[in-house]
C-alpha atoms as a printed R data frame, in Angstrom:
    type eleno elety resid chain resno       x       y       z
1   ATOM     1    CA   ILE     A     1   0.005   0.001   0.011
2   ATOM     2    CA   ASN     A     2   1.468   3.276  -1.112
3   ATOM     3    CA   LEU     A     3  -0.869   6.201  -0.267
4   ATOM     4    CA   PHE     A     4   1.580   8.867  -1.518
5   ATOM     5    CA   HIS     A     5   1.607   7.269  -5.038
6   ATOM     6    CA   PRO     A     6  -1.888   5.813  -5.498
7   ATOM     7    CA   ILE     A     7  -1.648   5.458  -9.242
8   ATOM     8    CA   GLN     A     8   1.616   3.366  -9.090
9   ATOM     9    CA   TRP     A     9   0.069   1.418  -6.193
10  ATOM    10    CA   ILE     A    10  -3.029   0.485  -8.262
11  ATOM    11    CA   THR     A    11  -0.971  -0.298 -11.395
12  ATOM    12    CA   ASN     A    12   1.311  -2.617  -9.445
13  ATOM    13    CA   SER     A    13  -1.721  -4.310  -7.911
14  ATOM    14    CA   PHE     A    14  -3.181  -5.035 -11.346
15  ATOM    15    CA   ASN     A    15   0.114  -6.308 -12.647
16  ATOM    16    CA   ASP     A    16   0.344  -8.755  -9.726
17  ATOM    17    CA   LEU     A    17  -3.121 -10.167 -10.676
18  ATOM    18    CA   TYR     A    18  -1.762 -11.628 -13.860
19  ATOM    19    CA   THR     A    19   1.120 -13.427 -12.351
20  ATOM    20    CA   SER     A    20   1.016 -17.223 -12.232
21  ATOM    21    CA   TYR     A    21   1.079 -17.738  -8.476
22  ATOM    22    CA   VAL     A    22  -1.811 -15.272  -7.933
23  ATOM    23    CA   ILE     A    23  -3.892 -17.058 -10.536
24  ATOM    24    CA   PHE     A    24  -3.085 -20.412  -8.851
25  ATOM    25    CA   CYS     A    25  -4.034 -19.046  -5.477
26  ATOM    26    CA   ILE     A    26  -7.323 -17.779  -6.840
27  ATOM    27    CA   LEU     A    27  -8.196 -21.227  -8.270
28  ATOM    28    CA   LEU     A    28  -7.180 -22.888  -5.068
29  ATOM    29    CA   LEU     A    29  -9.525 -20.471  -3.102
30  ATOM    30    CA   SER     A    30 -12.351 -21.342  -5.409
31  ATOM    31    CA   VAL     A    31 -11.838 -25.043  -4.634
32  ATOM    32    CA   VAL     A    32 -11.772 -24.276  -0.848
33  ATOM    33    CA   ILE     A    33 -15.038 -22.323  -1.070
34  ATOM    34    CA   LEU     A    34 -16.526 -25.207  -3.036
35  ATOM    35    CA   VAL     A    35 -15.542 -27.644  -0.320
36  ATOM    36    CA   ILE     A    36 -16.901 -25.284   2.338
37  ATOM    37    CA   ASN     A    37 -20.222 -25.172   0.485
38  ATOM    38    CA   VAL     A    38 -20.376 -28.938   0.283
39  ATOM    39    CA   PHE     A    39 -20.052 -29.154   4.102
40  ATOM    40    CA   ASN     A    40 -22.774 -26.487   4.505
41  ATOM    41    CA   VAL     A    41 -25.090 -28.669   2.345
42  ATOM    42    CA   GLN     A    42 -24.261 -31.910   4.120
43  ATOM    43    CA   PHE     A    43 -24.483 -30.588   7.743
44  ATOM    44    CA   HIS     A    44 -27.485 -28.219   7.466
45  ATOM    45    CA   ALA     A    45 -30.594 -28.774   9.695
46  ATOM    46    CA   VAL     A    46 -34.006 -27.267   9.862
47  ATOM    47    CA   VAL     A    47 -34.391 -28.065  13.572
48  ATOM    48    CA   PRO     A    48 -31.936 -26.509  16.002
49  ATOM    49    CA   SER     A    49 -29.815 -28.819  18.116
50  ATOM    50    CA   ILE     A    50 -30.038 -28.063  21.802
51  ATOM    51    CA   HIS     A    51 -27.350 -29.438  24.048
52  ATOM    52    CA   CYS     A    52 -28.861 -30.130  27.513
53  ATOM    53    CA   SER     A    53 -25.419 -30.372  29.262
54  ATOM    54    CA   ARG     A    54 -21.791 -29.927  28.739
55  ATOM    55    CA   LEU     A    55 -21.330 -33.689  28.540
56  ATOM    56    CA   ALA     A    56 -23.737 -33.809  25.676
57  ATOM    57    CA   LEU     A    57 -21.837 -31.040  23.852
58  ATOM    58    CA   ILE     A    58 -18.440 -32.776  24.393
59  ATOM    59    CA   SER     A    59 -19.886 -36.069  23.031
60  ATOM    60    CA   LYS     A    60 -21.090 -34.166  19.928
61  ATOM    61    CA   ILE     A    61 -17.604 -32.636  19.482
62  ATOM    62    CA   ILE     A    62 -15.927 -35.861  19.592
63  ATOM    63    CA   HIS     A    63 -18.399 -37.535  17.329
64  ATOM    64    CA   PRO     A    64 -16.651 -38.967  14.186
65  ATOM    65    CA   ARG     A    65 -18.772 -36.825  11.888
66  ATOM    66    CA   GLN     A    66 -17.834 -33.700  13.695
67  ATOM    67    CA   VAL     A    67 -14.176 -34.762  13.936
68  ATOM    68    CA   ILE     A    68 -14.081 -35.106  10.103
69  ATOM    69    CA   HIS     A    69 -15.736 -31.647   9.851
70  ATOM    70    CA   SER     A    70 -13.140 -30.074  12.158
71  ATOM    71    CA   ILE     A    71 -10.164 -31.656  10.523
72  ATOM    72    CA   ALA     A    72 -11.353 -30.641   7.013
73  ATOM    73    CA   HIS     A    73 -11.927 -27.047   8.137
74  ATOM    74    CA   ALA     A    74  -8.489 -26.957   9.676
75  ATOM    75    CA   VAL     A    75  -6.909 -28.117   6.337
76  ATOM    76    CA   MET     A    76  -9.002 -25.615   4.419
77  ATOM    77    CA   GLY     A    77  -7.947 -22.883   6.782
78  ATOM    78    CA   MET     A    78  -4.312 -23.776   6.368
79  ATOM    79    CA   LEU     A    79  -4.744 -23.556   2.505
80  ATOM    80    CA   VAL     A    80  -6.398 -20.127   2.805
81  ATOM    81    CA   ALA     A    81  -3.554 -18.964   4.937
82  ATOM    82    CA   TRP     A    82  -0.981 -20.141   2.503
83  ATOM    83    CA   CYS     A    83  -2.710 -18.332  -0.290
84  ATOM    84    CA   ALA     A    84  -2.777 -15.200   1.834
85  ATOM    85    CA   ALA     A    85   0.928 -15.624   2.626
86  ATOM    86    CA   VAL     A    86   1.838 -16.104  -1.027
87  ATOM    87    CA   MET     A    87  -0.114 -13.169  -2.240
88  ATOM    88    CA   THR     A    88   1.221 -10.941   0.548
89  ATOM    89    CA   LYS     A    89   4.882 -11.691  -0.492
90  ATOM    90    CA   GLY     A    90   7.750 -10.225   1.460
91  ATOM    91    CA   LYS     A    91   8.846 -12.206   4.523
92  ATOM    92    CA   PHE     A    92   5.704 -14.417   4.483
93  ATOM    93    CA   LEU     A    93   6.302 -15.816   0.970
94  ATOM    94    CA   PHE     A    94   8.233 -19.104   1.550
95  ATOM    95    CA   LEU     A    95   8.708 -21.662   4.341
96  ATOM    96    CA   SER     A    96  12.451 -21.595   3.930
97  ATOM    97    CA   MET     A    97  14.865 -18.702   3.423
98  ATOM    98    CA   PRO     A    98  18.723 -18.287   3.284
99  ATOM    99    CA   CYS     A    99  20.354 -17.912   6.618
100 ATOM   100    CA   THR     A   100  21.753 -14.534   7.506
101 ATOM   101    CA   ALA     A   101  25.507 -14.352   8.369
102 ATOM   102    CA   THR     A   102  26.550 -14.055  11.943
103 ATOM   103    CA   THR     A   103  29.724 -12.566  13.475
104 ATOM   104    CA   THR     A   104  31.461 -15.984  13.537
105 ATOM   105    CA   GLU     A   105  30.726 -17.016   9.932
106 ATOM   106    CA   SER     A   106  30.999 -15.299   6.570
107 ATOM   107    CA   ALA     A   107  28.161 -14.474   4.205
108 ATOM   108    CA   ALA     A   108  29.192 -17.271   1.743
109 ATOM   109    CA   ASP     A   109  29.000 -19.894   4.499
110 ATOM   110    CA   ALA     A   110  25.633 -18.679   5.654
111 ATOM   111    CA   THR     A   111  23.996 -18.950   2.219
112 ATOM   112    CA   LEU     A   112  24.949 -22.610   2.084
113 ATOM   113    CA   HIS     A   113  22.435 -23.416   4.856
114 ATOM   114    CA   THR     A   114  18.627 -23.016   4.790
115 ATOM   115    CA   CYS     A   115  16.751 -21.605   7.787
116 ATOM   116    CA   LEU     A   116  13.109 -21.905   8.681
117 ATOM   117    CA   ASN     A   117  10.954 -18.847   7.934
118 ATOM   118    CA   GLU     A   118   8.895 -18.876  11.193
119 ATOM   119    CA   TYR     A   119   6.616 -16.093   9.962
120 ATOM   120    CA   HIS     A   120   5.360 -18.302   7.090
121 ATOM   121    CA   LEU     A   121   4.850 -21.166   9.654
122 ATOM   122    CA   PHE     A   122   3.029 -18.790  11.950
123 ATOM   123    CA   LEU     A   123   0.435 -17.942   9.293
124 ATOM   124    CA   LEU     A   124  -0.066 -21.580   8.301
125 ATOM   125    CA   LEU     A   125  -0.658 -22.686  11.935
126 ATOM   126    CA   LEU     A   126  -2.998 -19.647  12.387
127 ATOM   127    CA   GLY     A   127  -5.115 -20.658   9.424
128 ATOM   128    CA   ALA     A   128  -5.420 -24.243  10.803
129 ATOM   129    CA   PHE     A   129  -6.319 -22.823  14.226
130 ATOM   130    CA   MET     A   130  -8.985 -20.496  12.751
131 ATOM   131    CA   GLY     A   131 -10.362 -23.327  10.648
132 ATOM   132    CA   TYR     A   132 -10.781 -25.577  13.688
133 ATOM   133    CA   SER     A   133 -12.251 -22.709  15.802
134 ATOM   134    CA   TYR     A   134 -14.702 -22.000  12.996
135 ATOM   135    CA   SER     A   135 -15.830 -25.652  12.996
136 ATOM   136    CA   LEU     A   136 -16.354 -25.566  16.808
137 ATOM   137    CA   ARG     A   137 -18.409 -22.348  16.515
138 ATOM   138    CA   TYR     A   138 -20.324 -23.894  13.710
139 ATOM   139    CA   LEU     A   139 -21.375 -26.703  16.106
140 ATOM   140    CA   VAL     A   140 -21.851 -24.749  19.351
141 ATOM   141    CA   ASN     A   141 -23.714 -21.679  17.825
142 ATOM   142    CA   ASN     A   142 -25.953 -23.913  15.583
143 ATOM   143    CA   LEU     A   143 -24.695 -22.223  12.364
144 ATOM   144    CA   ASN     A   144 -25.943 -25.262  10.475
145 ATOM   145    CA   TYR     A   145 -29.573 -24.337  11.445
146 ATOM   146    CA   LEU     A   146 -31.613 -22.737   8.644
147 ATOM   147    CA   PRO     A   147 -34.222 -20.366  10.157
148 ATOM   148    CA   PHE     A   148 -37.046 -19.476   7.776
149 ATOM   149    CA   PRO     A   149 -37.642 -15.691   7.692
150 ATOM   150    CA   ALA     A   150 -40.981 -14.552   8.826
151 ATOM   151    CA   ILE     A   151 -41.017 -11.678   6.336
152 ATOM   152    CA   GLN     A   152 -40.011 -12.553   2.756
153 ATOM   153    CA   GLN     A   153 -37.606 -10.212   1.146
154 ATOM   154    CA   TYR     A   154 -35.575 -10.270  -2.111
155 ATOM   155    CA   LYS     A   155 -32.289 -12.135  -1.931
156 ATOM   156    CA   TYR     A   156 -30.271  -9.026  -2.668
157 ATOM   157    CA   LEU     A   157 -31.892  -7.003   0.116
158 ATOM   158    CA   ARG     A   158 -31.284  -9.831   2.649
159 ATOM   159    CA   PHE     A   159 -27.654 -10.072   1.629
160 ATOM   160    CA   ARG     A   160 -27.068  -6.325   1.713
161 ATOM   161    CA   ARG     A   161 -28.765  -5.986   5.088
162 ATOM   162    CA   SER     A   162 -26.592  -8.847   6.605
163 ATOM   163    CA   LEU     A   163 -23.244  -7.849   5.051
164 ATOM   164    CA   PRO     A   164 -22.312  -4.977   7.367
165 ATOM   165    CA   LEU     A   165 -23.053  -7.099  10.509
166 ATOM   166    CA   LEU     A   166 -21.120  -9.984   8.973
167 ATOM   167    CA   ALA     A   167 -18.051  -7.773   8.343
168 ATOM   168    CA   LYS     A   168 -18.130  -6.333  11.833
169 ATOM   169    CA   HIS     A   169 -18.526  -9.771  13.400
170 ATOM   170    CA   SER     A   170 -15.568 -11.085  11.266
171 ATOM   171    CA   CYS     A   171 -13.308  -8.205  12.286
172 ATOM   172    CA   VAL     A   172 -14.028  -8.776  15.929
173 ATOM   173    CA   GLU     A   173 -13.800 -12.533  15.791
174 ATOM   174    CA   SER     A   174 -10.542 -12.474  13.864
175 ATOM   175    CA   LEU     A   175  -9.045 -10.162  16.583
176 ATOM   176    CA   TYR     A   176 -10.030 -12.658  19.343
177 ATOM   177    CA   MET     A   177  -8.756 -15.665  17.401
178 ATOM   178    CA   VAL     A   178  -5.389 -13.996  16.756
179 ATOM   179    CA   ARG     A   179  -5.128 -13.290  20.533
180 ATOM   180    CA   ASN     A   180  -5.984 -16.846  21.441
181 ATOM   181    CA   PHE     A   181  -3.563 -18.209  18.886
182 ATOM   182    CA   CYS     A   182  -0.672 -15.939  20.041
183 ATOM   183    CA   ALA     A   183  -1.274 -17.302  23.594
184 ATOM   184    CA   ALA     A   184  -1.251 -20.916  22.377
185 ATOM   185    CA   TYR     A   185   1.804 -20.423  20.234
186 ATOM   186    CA   TYR     A   186   3.641 -18.821  23.137
187 ATOM   187    CA   PHE     A   187   3.412 -22.047  25.167
188 ATOM   188    CA   PHE     A   188   3.368 -24.700  22.464
189 ATOM   189    CA   GLY     A   189   4.924 -23.057  19.407
190 ATOM   190    CA   TYR     A   190   8.244 -24.774  19.836
191 ATOM   191    CA   ILE     A   191   6.635 -28.174  19.146
192 ATOM   192    CA   PRO     A   192   5.744 -27.707  15.392
193 ATOM   193    CA   ARG     A   193   8.848 -25.528  14.853
194 ATOM   194    CA   THR     A   194  11.135 -28.188  16.204
195 ATOM   195    CA   TRP     A   195   9.406 -30.984  14.277
196 ATOM   196    CA   ILE     A   196   9.609 -29.176  10.931
197 ATOM   197    CA   MET     A   197  13.260 -28.135  11.440
198 ATOM   198    CA   THR     A   198  14.171 -31.726  12.258
199 ATOM   199    CA   THR     A   199  12.126 -33.247   9.439
200 ATOM   200    CA   MET     A   200  13.186 -30.903   6.713
201 ATOM   201    CA   ASN     A   201  16.745 -30.208   8.041
202 ATOM   202    CA   PHE     A   202  16.237 -26.523   8.561
203 ATOM   203    CA   ARG     A   203  18.210 -24.331  10.815
204 ATOM   204    CA   ALA     A   204  17.072 -21.492  13.162
205 ATOM   205    CA   ASP     A   205  18.137 -17.996  12.137
206 ATOM   206    CA   SER     A   206  19.995 -16.665  15.171
207 ATOM   207    CA   ASN     A   207  19.532 -13.039  14.079
208 ATOM   208    CA   LEU     A   208  15.777 -13.206  14.284
209 ATOM   209    CA   PRO     A   209  13.877 -13.655  17.607
210 ATOM   210    CA   PRO     A   210  11.779 -16.785  17.832
211 ATOM   211    CA   LEU     A   211   8.024 -16.152  17.739
212 ATOM   212    CA   ASP     A   212   7.265 -18.085  20.857
213 ATOM   213    CA   THR     A   213   8.702 -15.235  22.881
214 ATOM   214    CA   VAL     A   214   7.243 -11.961  23.995
215 ATOM   215    CA   ALA     A   215   9.595  -9.994  21.736
216 ATOM   216    CA   GLY     A   216   8.703 -12.155  18.710
217 ATOM   217    CA   LEU     A   217   4.937 -11.836  19.211
218 ATOM   218    CA   LEU     A   218   4.933  -8.100  19.706
219 ATOM   219    CA   ASP     A   219   5.847  -7.636  16.073
220 ATOM   220    CA   LEU     A   220   3.179  -5.248  14.851
221 ATOM   221    CA   SER     A   221   3.640  -6.288  11.203
222 ATOM   222    CA   LEU     A   222   3.053  -9.940  12.097
223 ATOM   223    CA   LEU     A   223  -0.068  -9.135  14.168
224 ATOM   224    CA   TYR     A   224  -1.470  -6.884  11.407
225 ATOM   225    CA   HIS     A   225  -0.973  -9.432   8.654
226 ATOM   226    CA   SER     A   226  -2.381 -12.207  10.942
227 ATOM   227    CA   TRP     A   227  -5.453 -10.206  11.615
228 ATOM   228    CA   LEU     A   228  -5.873  -9.581   7.835
229 ATOM   229    CA   CYS     A   229  -5.381 -13.224   7.090
230 ATOM   230    CA   GLY     A   230  -8.089 -14.221   9.652
231 ATOM   231    CA   LEU     A   231 -10.468 -11.483   8.403
232 ATOM   232    CA   PHE     A   232 -10.064 -12.754   4.819
233 ATOM   233    CA   LEU     A   233 -10.710 -16.308   5.847
234 ATOM   234    CA   LEU     A   234 -13.807 -15.527   7.971
235 ATOM   235    CA   MET     A   235 -15.261 -13.164   5.476
236 ATOM   236    CA   THR     A   236 -15.061 -15.633   2.647
237 ATOM   237    CA   TRP     A   237 -16.507 -18.530   4.650
238 ATOM   238    CA   TYR     A   238 -19.226 -16.457   6.285
239 ATOM   239    CA   ILE     A   239 -20.342 -15.040   2.883
240 ATOM   240    CA   ALA     A   240 -20.619 -18.601   1.528
241 ATOM   241    CA   TRP     A   241 -22.576 -19.622   4.578
242 ATOM   242    CA   LEU     A   242 -24.905 -16.494   4.313
243 ATOM   243    CA   LEU     A   243 -25.575 -17.111   0.643
244 ATOM   244    CA   PHE     A   244 -26.363 -20.756   1.232
245 ATOM   245    CA   ARG     A   245 -28.804 -19.727   3.968
246 ATOM   246    CA   ILE     A   246 -30.512 -17.138   1.806
247 ATOM   247    CA   PHE     A   247 -30.901 -19.345  -1.195
248 ATOM   248    CA   SER     A   248 -32.025 -22.342   0.781
249 ATOM   249    CA   THR     A   249 -34.734 -20.559   2.739
250 ATOM   250    CA   GLU     A   250 -36.163 -18.691  -0.280
251 ATOM   251    CA   ALA     A   251 -39.897 -19.373  -0.754
252 ATOM   252    CA   HIS     A   252 -40.745 -21.907  -3.441
253 ATOM   253    CA   HIS     A   253 -44.061 -22.576  -5.046
254 ATOM   254    CA   PHE     A   254 -44.956 -26.132  -5.616
255 ATOM   255    CA   PRO     A   255 -47.576 -27.083  -8.147
256 ATOM   256    CA   LEU     A   256 -50.777 -28.623  -6.797
257 ATOM   257    CA   GLN     A   257 -51.560 -30.637  -9.880
258 ATOM   258    CA   PRO     A   258 -48.977 -32.161 -12.262
259 ATOM   259    CA   THR     A   259 -48.950 -30.835 -15.872
260 ATOM   260    CA   PHE     A   260 -47.172 -33.964 -16.980
261 ATOM   261    CA   ALA     A   261 -46.910 -37.384 -15.560
262 ATOM   262    CA   GLU     A   262 -43.213 -36.941 -14.903
263 ATOM   263    CA   GLU     A   263 -43.923 -34.038 -12.562
264 ATOM   264    CA   ALA     A   264 -46.187 -35.967 -10.148
265 ATOM   265    CA   ASP     A   265 -43.496 -36.253  -7.583
266 ATOM   266    CA   GLN     A   266 -42.973 -32.485  -7.531
267 ATOM   267    CA   CYS     A   267 -46.488 -31.629  -6.479
268 ATOM   268    CA   LEU     A   268 -47.320 -30.246  -3.036
269 ATOM   269    CA   PRO     A   269 -49.587 -33.103  -1.889
270 ATOM   270    CA   LYS     A   270 -47.125 -35.763  -2.943
271 ATOM   271    CA   ILE     A   271 -44.202 -34.050  -1.127
272 ATOM   272    CA   LEU     A   272 -46.265 -33.569   2.060
273 ATOM   273    CA   ASN     A   273 -47.204 -37.283   2.133
274 ATOM   274    CA   SER     A   274 -43.782 -38.671   1.350
275 ATOM   275    CA   ASN     A   275 -40.496 -38.637   3.283
276 ATOM   276    CA   PRO     A   276 -38.338 -35.969   1.361
277 ATOM   277    CA   PRO     A   277 -35.318 -34.219   2.983
278 ATOM   278    CA   PRO     A   278 -36.263 -32.110   5.934
279 ATOM   279    CA   LEU     A   279 -35.515 -28.814   4.093
280 ATOM   280    CA   LEU     A   280 -37.788 -29.787   1.163
281 ATOM   281    CA   LYS     A   281 -40.539 -30.719   3.672
282 ATOM   282    CA   PHE     A   282 -40.177 -27.344   5.406
283 ATOM   283    CA   LEU     A   283 -40.306 -25.505   2.053
284 ATOM   284    CA   ALA     A   284 -43.549 -27.408   1.224
285 ATOM   285    CA   LEU     A   285 -45.106 -26.427   4.587
286 ATOM   286    CA   GLN     A   286 -44.044 -22.892   4.040
287 ATOM   287    CA   ASP     A   287 -45.659 -22.828   0.634
288 ATOM   288    CA   LEU     A   288 -48.847 -24.296   2.157
289 ATOM   289    CA   MET     A   289 -48.881 -21.418   4.741
290 ATOM   290    CA   PHE     A   290 -48.567 -18.795   1.960
291 ATOM   291    CA   LEU     A   291 -51.228 -20.632   0.015
292 ATOM   292    CA   SER     A   292 -53.734 -20.488   2.819
293 ATOM   293    CA   GLN     A   293 -53.079 -16.851   3.645
294 ATOM   294    CA   TYR     A   294 -52.597 -15.017   0.362
295 ATOM   295    CA   SER     A   295 -53.527 -17.020  -2.712
296 ATOM   296    CA   SER     A   296 -57.183 -17.538  -3.334
297 ATOM   297    CA   VAL     A   297 -56.561 -19.008  -6.808
298 ATOM   298    CA   ARG     A   298 -54.368 -21.787  -5.461
299 ATOM   299    CA   ARG     A   299 -56.885 -22.470  -2.646
300 ATOM   300    CA   GLN     A   300 -59.521 -23.214  -5.295
301 ATOM   301    CA   GLU     A   301 -57.164 -25.844  -6.708
302 ATOM   302    CA   VAL     A   302 -56.828 -27.467  -3.215
303 ATOM   303    CA   PHE     A   303 -60.540 -27.851  -2.911
304 ATOM   304    CA   SER     A   304 -61.175 -28.766  -6.554
305 ATOM   305    CA   LEU     A   305 -62.568 -32.254  -7.362
306 ATOM   306    CA   SER     A   306 -61.009 -34.832  -9.607
307 ATOM   307    CA   GLN     A   307 -62.577 -35.442 -13.052
308 ATOM   308    CA   PRO     A   308 -64.059 -37.984 -13.472
309 ATOM   309    CA   GLY     A   309 -65.190 -39.192 -10.054
310 ATOM   310    CA   GLY     A   310 -65.408 -35.950  -8.070
311 ATOM   311    CA   HIS     A   311 -63.000 -36.938  -5.293
312 ATOM   312    CA   PRO     A   312 -61.069 -34.253  -3.263
313 ATOM   313    CA   TYR     A   313 -57.689 -35.927  -3.642
314 ATOM   314    CA   ASN     A   314 -55.694 -32.808  -3.034
315 ATOM   315    CA   TRP     A   315 -57.604 -31.822   0.098
316 ATOM   316    CA   THR     A   316 -57.554 -35.296   1.511
317 ATOM   317    CA   ALA     A   317 -53.804 -35.669   1.121
318 ATOM   318    CA   ILE     A   318 -52.932 -32.197   2.489
319 ATOM   319    CA   CYS     A   319 -55.444 -32.377   5.341
320 ATOM   320    CA   GLY     A   320 -54.256 -35.871   6.393
321 ATOM   321    CA   GLU     A   321 -50.663 -34.809   6.622
322 ATOM   322    CA   CYS     A   322 -51.453 -31.676   8.591
323 ATOM   323    CA   LEU     A   323 -53.551 -33.666  11.088
324 ATOM   324    CA   ASN     A   324 -50.666 -36.160  11.462
325 ATOM   325    CA   LEU     A   325 -48.255 -33.376  12.232
326 ATOM   326    CA   LEU     A   326 -50.612 -31.905  14.828
327 ATOM   327    CA   SER     A   327 -51.063 -35.304  16.344
328 ATOM   328    CA   ASP     A   328 -47.390 -35.866  16.672
329 ATOM   329    CA   LEU     A   329 -46.979 -32.373  18.207
330 ATOM   330    CA   THR     A   330 -49.755 -33.002  20.661
331 ATOM   331    CA   GLN     A   331 -48.291 -36.365  21.655
332 ATOM   332    CA   LYS     A   332 -44.923 -34.717  22.318
333 ATOM   333    CA   LEU     A   333 -46.528 -31.955  24.304
334 ATOM   334    CA   ILE     A   334 -48.500 -34.380  26.581
335 ATOM   335    CA   ILE     A   335 -45.328 -36.339  27.255
336 ATOM   336    CA   GLN     A   336 -43.467 -33.211  28.174
337 ATOM   337    CA   GLN     A   337 -46.430 -31.972  30.368
338 ATOM   338    CA   GLU     A   338 -46.534 -35.344  32.259
339 ATOM   339    CA   ILE     A   339 -42.820 -35.162  32.894
340 ATOM   340    CA   ALA     A   340 -42.963 -31.582  34.038
341 ATOM   341    CA   ALA     A   341 -45.991 -32.287  36.245
342 ATOM   342    CA   ALA     A   342 -44.154 -35.251  37.895
343 ATOM   343    CA   ASN     A   343 -41.152 -32.880  38.366
344 ATOM   344    CA   GLY     A   344 -38.907 -35.818  39.154
345 ATOM   345    CA   ARG     A   345 -40.996 -36.955  42.142
346 ATOM   346    CA   LEU     A   346 -43.170 -39.592  40.491
347 ATOM   347    CA   LYS     A   347 -42.499 -42.397  38.001
348 ATOM   348    CA   GLN     A   348 -42.465 -41.143  34.417
349 ATOM   349    CA   PRO     A   349 -44.849 -42.863  32.023
350 ATOM   350    CA   SER     A   350 -43.322 -45.717  30.146
351 ATOM   351    CA   ALA     A   351 -43.104 -45.747  26.312
352 ATOM   352    CA   GLY     A   352 -45.484 -48.848  26.179
353 ATOM   353    CA   ASP     A   353 -48.221 -47.068  28.138
354 ATOM   354    CA   LEU     A   354 -47.971 -43.956  25.851
355 ATOM   355    CA   THR     A   355 -47.993 -46.066  22.711
356 ATOM   356    CA   GLN     A   356 -51.044 -48.007  23.937
357 ATOM   357    CA   SER     A   357 -52.872 -44.803  24.942
358 ATOM   358    CA   PHE     A   358 -52.287 -43.102  21.615
359 ATOM   359    CA   SER     A   359 -53.045 -46.241  19.565
360 ATOM   360    CA   SER     A   360 -56.614 -46.462  20.955
361 ATOM   361    CA   PRO     A   361 -59.628 -46.049  18.657
362 ATOM   362    CA   ASP     A   362 -60.492 -42.698  20.231
363 ATOM   363    CA   LEU     A   363 -57.259 -41.137  18.804
364 ATOM   364    CA   GLN     A   364 -57.597 -42.307  15.215
365 ATOM   365    CA   LEU     A   365 -58.035 -39.272  12.926
366 ATOM   366    CA   THR     A   366 -59.233 -39.334   9.293
367 ATOM   367    CA   GLY     A   367 -59.318 -36.569   6.721
368 ATOM   368    CA   TYR     A   368 -62.934 -36.880   5.547
369 ATOM   369    CA   PRO     A   369 -65.196 -33.989   6.463
370 ATOM   370    CA   ASP     A   370 -68.411 -36.118   6.678
371 ATOM   371    CA   GLU     A   371 -67.220 -38.180   9.709
372 ATOM   372    CA   PRO     A   372 -67.749 -36.989  13.204
373 ATOM   373    CA   HIS     A   373 -64.994 -35.211  15.014
374 ATOM   374    CA   PRO     A   374 -62.726 -37.358  17.192
375 ATOM   375    CA   VAL     A   375 -62.769 -36.976  20.916
376 ATOM   376    CA   MET     A   376 -59.297 -37.200  22.421
377 ATOM   377    CA   VAL     A   377 -59.435 -38.764  25.896
378 ATOM   378    CA   VAL     A   378 -56.319 -39.258  27.941
379 ATOM   379    CA   ALA     A   379 -57.221 -40.749  31.258
380 ATOM   380    CA   LYS     A   380 -54.540 -40.428  33.851
381 ATOM   381    CA   ASP     A   381 -54.574 -40.461  37.541
382 ATOM   382    CA   ALA     A   382 -54.326 -37.074  39.170
383 ATOM   383    CA   LYS     A   383 -51.186 -38.168  40.979
384 ATOM   384    CA   GLU     A   384 -49.491 -39.064  37.726
385 ATOM   385    CA   ALA     A   385 -50.348 -36.266  35.328
386 ATOM   386    CA   ALA     A   386 -51.724 -32.768  35.128
387 ATOM   387    CA   GLU     A   387 -54.557 -31.424  33.086
388 ATOM   388    CA   PRO     A   388 -53.582 -30.312  29.549
389 ATOM   389    CA   GLY     A   389 -52.790 -26.615  29.367
390 ATOM   390    CA   SER     A   390 -54.223 -23.855  27.231
391 ATOM   391    CA   PHE     A   391 -51.753 -24.531  24.402
392 ATOM   392    CA   TYR     A   392 -52.960 -28.115  24.154
393 ATOM   393    CA   MET     A   393 -56.580 -26.901  23.924
394 ATOM   394    CA   TRP     A   394 -55.532 -24.347  21.232
395 ATOM   395    CA   LEU     A   395 -53.975 -27.335  19.256
396 ATOM   396    CA   GLN     A   396 -57.283 -29.203  19.603
397 ATOM   397    CA   ASN     A   397 -59.392 -26.212  18.339
398 ATOM   398    CA   LYS     A   398 -56.964 -25.854  15.334
399 ATOM   399    CA   LYS     A   399 -57.381 -29.578  14.565
400 ATOM   400    CA   GLU     A   400 -61.146 -29.245  14.637
401 ATOM   401    CA   GLN     A   401 -61.035 -26.198  12.335
402 ATOM   402    CA   ILE     A   402 -59.006 -28.203   9.775
403 ATOM   403    CA   LYS     A   403 -61.448 -31.048  10.066
């Protein structure tokens, strides 16, 4: 950066873009972003994961699937840091460098030996540390959860609104990660440095202070470039995560009736009554919500009768699935109410009793409007369960309205 000669600075920057190593770094960064997006697709969830205890969180961290996620992100972070070091040039360019002459040896003898460039090693380990930290935050903060927006907006508006907050969060998070890594490198930095020097037959440059000391870590140029490297890594990964979230939760209109026979599996009643991926199921339910609130034309298609025969196939399929979802939610609420009412003092109901009570004929629901409404009876002793709350009664009223 040369603020006193901006034209020369811009010209040199454009000239560097056409060099072979910068083009290779851009291609490598594209591959890294592609791999990050693959992990976003594979690990996404439409229901947030709530860890009830620290032991449950630790067991989730050491799960093989999460271990693979963390190792892959550490490797990707190291690749991003290598690209940043190569494009920065200067003292961060290579892992090795010629040794500088000391007072006891000549310059010709010093150039015969190769020394370790600890600045380059520092950036590589910083990238791996940030990648692993990002993976842990991805798990702990439920970044894989896809919340559906209550108010629909254009994709560009959602991205523009979230970008300033994303940049601010990346700046602060990069600062904290550099601080944590410097503390870790101060105590354990000699381990990777000694291993690399032994493996690759490098020597330590005695004219430069080691970076696992206070004098080495107080290098302002090193701290500034480390913060920029972390900011670049977090911004690119968070932008990929944000775009995936925006495009995944965009409202999608499913056809109610197939135009061709090949499109039968893409219709709304078919998707609701099948077992598609959870994200597709949530998009179908979101489309059903918009249909019931805003689209009178599509509502007519729901209540239309088949020709010939005059059967309400669309309404029967949609209504049956909605009633099944409400029944499952009601069952879960009753189980949680009984556990909360017992409050740990009484014996919790067994799974067999609950299955038997909910498989009784009084709880069987059908989707035909001519049949009488079902009466849900859950007979429990007063010492074992409490009366259903107002939310349960509200669910019952909604179920009767759908019927």
